[in-house]
C-alpha positions in Angstrom: -27.8 -236.5 43.7 -30.2 -238.6 47.1 -28.5 -236.0 49.4 -29.8 -233.0 46.9 -33.3 -235.1 46.1 -33.6 -235.3 50.2 -32.8 -231.7 50.6 -35.3 -230.2 48.4 -38.1 -233.1 49.2 -37.1 -231.4 52.8 -37.8 -228.0 52.0 -41.0 -228.0 49.9 -42.6 -230.0 52.4 -41.6 -226.8 55.1 -41.4 -224.4 52.4 -45.1 -225.3 50.0 -47.9 -225.4 52.5 -46.1 -222.2 54.8 -45.6 -220.0 52.2 -47.8 -221.3 49.7 -51.2 -223.4 48.7 -49.2 -226.7 49.1 -47.9 -226.5 45.5 -47.1 -223.4 44.3 -45.4 -220.2 45.9 -46.1 -216.5 45.3 -43.1 -215.1 43.6 -43.1 -212.6 45.5 -42.4 -215.7 48.8 -40.2 -216.6 46.1 -37.9 -213.5 45.8 -38.2 -213.6 49.7 -36.9 -217.3 50.0 -33.7 -216.9 47.6 -32.7 -213.4 49.3 -32.0 -215.4 52.1 -29.3 -216.7 50.0 -27.6 -214.0 50.2 -27.4 -212.8 46.6 -26.3 -209.5 44.8 -29.3 -208.2 43.9 -28.2 -208.4 40.1 -27.3 -212.1 41.7 -30.8 -212.6 42.5 -31.8 -211.6 39.1 -30.4 -212.8 36.9 -31.1 -216.0 38.6 -35.0 -215.4 37.6 -34.5 -214.6 34.2 -32.5 -217.2 33.9 -35.6 -219.6 34.1 -37.8 -217.0 33.1 -39.8 -216.5 36.1 -42.4 -214.3 35.5 -43.3 -211.9 39.2 -46.9 -212.1 38.0 -47.5 -216.1 37.8 -46.8 -218.3 40.9 -44.0 -220.7 41.0 -44.3 -224.3 40.8 -42.3 -227.0 43.3 -40.8 -227.7 39.9 -39.2 -223.8 38.9 -38.4 -223.2 42.7 -36.0 -226.2 42.4 -34.3 -225.2 39.4 -34.3 -221.2 41.0 -32.5 -223.0 43.9 -30.2 -225.3 41.8 -29.5 -222.0 40.1 -28.7 -220.1 43.1 -26.2 -222.8 44.6 -24.3 -222.3 41.2 -23.8 -218.7 42.0 -23.0 -219.6 45.4 -20.1 -221.7 44.4 -19.3 -219.1 42.0 -21.0 -219.1 38.8 -21.3 -215.9 37.1 -23.3 -216.2 34.7 -26.8 -218.5 35.9 -27.9 -218.9 32.3 -25.0 -221.3 31.3 -25.7 -224.3 33.9 -28.8 -224.0 33.5 -30.1 -228.0 33.7 -27.0 -229.1 35.3 -26.8 -230.0 39.4 -24.6 -228.4 40.9 -22.0 -230.1 43.8 -23.9 -228.8 46.9 -26.8 -227.0 48.4 -28.0 -224.1 48.9 -27.2 -221.8 51.4 -30.0 -219.9 53.3 -30.5 -217.8 56.3 -32.5 -219.6 59.1 -32.5 -223.1 56.9 -30.4 -225.4 58.7 -29.2 -228.5 56.5 -26.7 -231.6 57.9 -27.4 -233.8 55.1 -29.8 -235.2 56.6 -32.4 -233.3 58.3 -33.3 -229.6 57.3 -34.2 -227.5 60.3 -35.8 -224.0 60.2 -33.6 -222.2 62.4 -36.0 -219.2 62.1 -39.0 -217.8 60.8 -39.5 -218.0 57.5 -42.4 -215.2 57.0 
């Protein structure tokens, strides 16, 4: 849990100022970030629906973390993101262009 907290703290510190206003991201940027997880379009839509994301409104850091936790579950083989909503996954999500070694988060390709 501490490692995951650190991952999300570093991720938000890297992503929110670059792609958002420091507190939230546009839905377009969230979808773009989630697409880096390599999910199918259906898995992506199921993940967004599980959290009730309105694509017309900004996404807060807390909601983004919830979405990314669902992504980690889906990457781990979960077929129904709504069924694990609120549960802490046993890993952080893998996102293309971001490298996590358990302590440091590196951006390895441009995020925008």
